[in-house]
N, C-alpha and C positions, 0 to 999 in steps of 0.2 A: 451748528449753524443749519442743521436739518429743518428745525422748525421754522426758519425764516420763509421756507418754501410754501407754508399751508397757513401762517398766521399774517394778518394785517397788523403792522406795529406803527408805533408812533412816530411822527416825523422827528421829534426830538430825538429819539432811541436811534433812528436810523442814521440822521445826521452825526450823531456822536461816533456810529461805527465805522462809516464810510462818507467820502467826500463825494463819492458818486456810485452809483448802481453796480452791482456785483456784475462779472461777465469775464468771457475770454481775454486775456491779456494780450498785448501786441505781438507777442512769440506765438500766439495761435493764428496768426492773419491768413497762413496758407489753408488752415484747416478750416477757417471762417468760409473763405472764398470757395473752398471746394463744397463745403456743406451748401451753401447758397446755390450754386451751380448745379448742384445735384437734385436738391427738391427744398427750397425754401420754407415749407410746411413741416418738413421733417426736422430741419435745422431749428425752427422756432420751438419744437416740441422738446428737443434734446436741451436747448440753451435754458426754456423755462423750467424745464423739469430738474435741472441743475443748480438754478442760480434763484428762480422764484418769478415772482410777477412782473418785474421789472430788470431788463437786461441789457448792459451796455457792450458794444462791440464796435471796433472801427474798420473801416475800408479804406486804405490810403490816409488821407488826411481827415476823411468825413467820419464823424462821431453819430453813431446810430443808437436809439433806445426801441427796444421791444416792450410793448405794454400788453398784457392781457387779462388785465382785472377790470370788470365793467365800471368800476368807481374812477379809475385813472382814465378809462376811454371817455368815460363821461365829461371829466374834466378838460380834455384835450378837444373833443368834437362839440361841447356844449357850453360848460360854464365858463371856460376860458378861451374859447374858440377865437376871440380877438387877439390872441397871443401867437396865432398860428397862421400861416398860409398852407397852400397846397404843397406837397413835397416836390422835390427836383424831378423826380420821374414823371409825375403828372404835367410837370411843368412842359417837360419836353414834347407834350402831344400839342403844345401850341404851333410847333412848326406846321402841323396839319390842319388842325381845327380852329386856330386862329383864338382869338380873346370871347369865346362863347362860355356858357355858365359852367362848364367843368374846369376851365383854365383860367379864368380871369379873377381878379382879385379887386379888394377895395370899393372906392366909389363906383368904378365901372359895373363891377358885378352886382352891386346894390342895385344900380338903375337896372340892369337887364334883367335882374331876378324880378325886381317890381314889375316890368312891363311884360315878361313872360308868364308870369304866375296866373293871371285871369284865365289863360288859355288851357292851363293845366287844373284847373277846379274841377270837381266831380260833377258839377252840372254840365260843363262842357265836354269832358271825355265821354260822358254818357253818350254824347250823339256819334262818337266812333264805333260804338258796340256793334251795330249793324255791320258795318265794312269789315270789322274782325272777323264776325261768323261766316259774312259772305265768301271771305277769302280761304277761311279754314273748310267749308263746304266744298268749295271748288276745288281744292287741294284733295278732300276725302275722295273726291270722284274719280280721281286717277290711281287710286290703291286698288289693286286687284287681290286676287287670292293667292297664299302662299309667295309672297314677294319676299325678297332680301334686299332692304335698303339702308342707305347711310342717313338716317333720320338728322341728323345734326345738318348735313347739306340740305335736307328738305326744310328744315325749320329756319334755315338762314333766307333760303328764297320766299318762304311763306311770310317770315316776319318783315322782308324786305317790301314785299307786296304791301302788306299792312301800313307800314311805316310810309310810303309812297301815297298811298290813297289818303292817309289822315294828314300828312305834312303838306303835300302839293296838291292832292285831289287826283282823280284817276286818269285825268289827262297827261299824265307824265309819260303814258303810253310806251312807245318805242325806245324811250330813254331808260326805261327800267333795267334792262340788261346791262346797258353801260355803266348805270349808277351802282348796279350790284356788283359787278367785276370790278370797277375802280375802288370801291369802298373795300373789297376783299385785299385787293393789291396793297392800298394804302395801311390798313390795318396789320397784314403780313409783314410789310417793310418796317413797320415799327416795332413789332414784335421781336423780329430778327436783330434789330438793333439793341433793344432792350433786353434780349437774353443772356447777354454779357454784362457782368456787373462793373464794366468800365464806364457806365454811364454816370458813374457816382464822382468822377474825376474830372474835373472842370476841363482840361486841354481835349478831352474827347468830344466835348458839347459842341466845338466849332465844327466836327466832321459830321454831322446829321444832314449838312447840305452837300456832301462831298457824292457824287455820283457813283461811286463804288463803294466806299467805306461807310456811308450813312444811308439816307432814305431816297437814293435816286429815283427809285422806280415808284415809290411812294409818292414824291413830289409830282411826277409825271402824272400819277393818278389824281391827286389831288387838283391838279390844273384841269383834268378833264371834269372832274365833278363841278369844279367851279363854272366852267362853261354852261352847265345843264342848270346849276341854280340859279346865275345869274340870268340866264333867259327866262327863266321862270318868273323871277323877282320882276324883271322887266315888263313881261307880260300881264303880271298882278296890277302894277302901278300903272300901265296903259289902258286897262280895262278893270278898274275896281268894282267888285260885285259884292253889295252888303249882305246878300244871302249866301255867300260862299262860307262854309266852315271848316276849311282846312286851315291848317296852323300857320302858313304863310300869309293867307289872307286876313286871319286875326291879328297877326303881329303887325302887318302893314296898317291896320286901322287903329290899334292902340296909341294912345297919347301918355307921355310921362306926365309928372305933376307941373312941370313948365310948359306943356303944350308941345314938346317935342316929338320927334318921330324917331324911329330906327332907321339908320343909314342902310345902303346896300351892304355894305361890309359887315354890319352888325347883324343883319338879317342872314347874311351868308354864313358867319360863324356859329349863330344859334341853329340855323337849318343844318349845317354839318354835323353840329354836335348831337342834334336830336337823331339824326341818321345814325350815328355811330353807336349811341347809347341806346336806342331804341330798337336797332336791328340785332346788334351783337349778343347783349347780355338776355334778351328774351328768348333768342333762339337757344341759348344754351341753357337757361331755365326749362324750356320745354323739353330739350332733349333728355335732360337729367331725371326729368320727372317721368316720363316715359320708360326710361331704363329702370329706373327704381320701382314702378308700377310693375314692369314685367318681372322683375326680381322678386316681386311678393304680391302673387297673384291673387291672394285674400285682399288685398289693398284695391287690386283693380276690380276685382268683382263687387267690392262694396261702393266705389266709384261708378260703375256702370249700374248698379241697383239704384243708388240715387239719381244718375241721370234718367233712367226710364221712369221713376216716380215722379220727378219734377218736371221733365220735359214732355213725357207721353208721347214722344216721336216726332215733335215739333222742333223747330230750331230755338236754339238759346238766345235770351234777350238780357238787356241791361238789368231789368226788374227782376230776371231769375237768380241773380247773383248771391242775395240773401237767403235764398234756398238752398245754394250748393255748398252746405258748410263743409262736407267731406271734400270736395274737390277744393276748397280755400285751405285746408288742413292739408293735403297733398302737395299744394304749391308751396306753403310755408315749410313743410318738413323737407323738402327737397332741396330748398334754398338755404335751410340749416345744413345739411348734410354737404351738399355741393353748391356752395354760392359762387353765382358765376364771378362775382369781384372778390376774390379770394382773401384781399388786403386792402387796406386804405393807408395813404401816408400822410404826413404832416410836417412841416418846417416851423421851428420856432422864430418869430421875429422879433422876440426880445425874452431877456431872461425870464423863466416863468417856474414854478414849483409844481410838479407833478408828482403825486404818489409819494410825497415825502422827500423828494429829490429835486435839487436845483436843475433845470434843463436851460443849459445855455443857448443863447441865440444862433442860428444857424445849425443846430443839432437837429437831425432828422428822426422822427418818430415812426415806427412802423407798427400799425395795427392789424394783427392777422386774424381776420374775420373767419377764416376757416377753423383755425385752433380755439378761438374764444368759442363758437358754435359747437365743438365737441369737448368742452371742458365739463367732467364729471360734477364739478360742483354746482352746475346750474341744471344739468340735463341728466335724468337717469337714463342708464344704458345708452350714452350718447352715440355709440357706433351704429346703431340701430335704426332702420328706418321705420318711425312710427308716429305716423298723422295723428293718431288719437290724442297724443300729447297736448295737442293745441285745442282740443275739445274739452279740456279737464281744468278745474278751477285752478290748479297749480301754475298753469300756464300765465296767469295774469300776476302771480308772484315774484316773476323772474326780474333780476336787476334789468334795470332799464336799457343796458347795453350789453347783455347777455345775448341779444338777437338782433342783429341790425345789417341785415342783407344790402340795404341801400344806404348806409352810412348814417350819419345822424348829426343833430344841431343844425344851424343855420345853413350847411352846405348838404343836407340830405339831397338826394335825388329827386329832382322837381317831377319827375315822369314816374315815381313810385307807384301812383295809383293808377295811372295808364297802363303800367307794367303788368301790375297784379291782374288787373281786369282781362288785360288781353291775355296773358297766361292761362287764367281760369276758363274764359271762353273758349279759347283755342284747344286746350285740353279737353273741355267737356264735348266740343264737337267731334273730335277726331276719335274719342274713346267712345262715342255714341254709335260711330259708324265702323268701328275696326277694332281689331285685338292686336296687341303687340306682345313679342316674345324676344328674348334674348338669341341671338343667333349663334349656334353652336360654332365653337373654335373661335369666338370674338369675345374680347373683354373690354372693359372700359378702362383706358389709361389716361391720366390727366396731366396736363403740363400748365404750372402756374406761371403765367407772364402778368401782363396787364389783367386780361381775365383769365379764368381757368378753363382752358380749351382743351377738347378732346384729341388725343394723338389716334390718327388713323380713323376718326369718325365715331359715330355712335350706330354700329350696324346691328339692326333688327329685323326678324321676320314679321311681316305684316300680313293679316287677312282681314277681309271684310267681315263684320260681325252680321249674323243672321239677325 
């Protein structure tokens, strides 16, 4: 059976051999739970190494399938996307985020995607570049010589300032601290709940609203966020300004095909979703990119050489992006090695064939981006940080879903171009003005929950660059 792990076999052959994919039987339930609790990335590696590209396991009543081959992932996320909804874990986010693009389904999702898309097009997000660079430069001014800083904490503050500028405009002012604090509480509350695999068992879902066992503090933080968001929406409706380019103003002005506008509730849901997605994941991407550059000084030196040659001491602009090829490669490679969203999930809404197996309705699909990005079948020396791989012709020959830090198919993250632009411009601005080194006695420990968060921060030594 060893050859099954390395070769793709025909649908007929697989069906003749087994009615369902291989995997640990029900007797191994406790080992499965322990593996998931300890580190789901390691669990996935062990399971796929033993059973192959498709693995079946159970948690209580729930059937789950792991998929790590790009062809199978393409079927789930793209060619057969209509047979799936977001997984149940993502569905739990609805308690805090409402029915935004991340959590909604069906006709409501299609309408919202149609209305939000114009504000995320390349021409529109180009107008946000100046605000991103200005905020990064202001942060760089606070850096002194020989400082030890938690870069993740710094990046969380910086990306919050950027998202408030671009989402609501700079006039959020005094509310910025409240928004940042509430976002962090809400996220931590949800992460605390989802750290246990009880979330897959239906009786526990009703406890989300329990003040002690569920998201009590998170719901209070959500209510505080709602007050700020609804006040800003009311102000925009009362005083519309066609010249405003912040995201909320654009969404207020957009009309659907039937002439309808977004309601205040829909604007709230999309705004909060953008806050969470644009704030947390970009901060993680920047933190990990800086850590990896500090770990590989030759890559940092090449980046700073490119910055000096392209910018010649001035501030970065949107037009510089096309010339910052090494900076783009660094961001892409850091998101390959340490993807902020380490996995995506889907739930089958009908019986569907994936990878030669029948996946029944209600079964959950786990697609571990972390593990796919480190598969030696697609990447040479996959554990190495090697930005140059993205500058080589071989990068164009990768299977479509061998690299997908923003997901894929119709549910691809709508803010992916915004996020890449922000990551490159902020990274370039910071490395133009400072050097970063790994602090002695500190390492990078990761915890995979909804996102891949650093345990104890990302502590680095920072100095001004001559």
